[in-house]
C-alpha positions, 0 to 999 in steps of 0.5 A, a space after each residue: 550309074 546309080 542304082 534304084 536303091 541309091 537313087 531312092 536313098 538319095 531322094 528320101 535323104 533330101 526329103 527328110 533331111 538325113 541319111 535313110 538307111 535300110 531300117 529307117 526306110 522300113 520304119 517309114 514304110 510301116 508308119 505310112 501303112 499304119 497311118 499313125 506317124 505322129 506318135 512316140 513308139 517304145 522299142 517293141 512297138 517300133 519293131 511291130 511298125 517294121 513288121 507291118 512294113 515287111 508284111 506290106 512289102 512281101 504281100 505282092 510276092 504271095 508270102 502274106 495275105 492282108 486280113 484287115 485292121 484291128 480295133 486300134 487300127 493295126 494291120 494284120 496279115 496271115 502268112 500264106 507261104 513260108 519264106 524260103 531259107 535265104 542267106 543274109 545277102 539274098 534276104 537283104 536284096 529281096 527286101 531292097 527290091 520290094 522297097 523299090 517296087 513299093 516306091 515305084 508304085 507310089 511313083 516316088 522313083 
């Protein structure tokens, strides 16, 4: 039986017409939260978009608190609690679980 992660990747790949890996899903979440998907982004801006996704995903776990948007419409968070030191595999699982929760809330999966 396919995992929720595999199901999500398959649905996103079908919807967007290409393979959706971890980074591309994070970027897509960041764009969704930013509300400015139809722009070209420089490399450093792409990292900022992915940071928006990470903060959004980790907010329900109590690590970040949304503070609001700046004059350019970029959201900002305050770090409430330092992330515990996690091995790469544990960190990956935490983010994947948060991604799955994000899409379940949106009733995508």
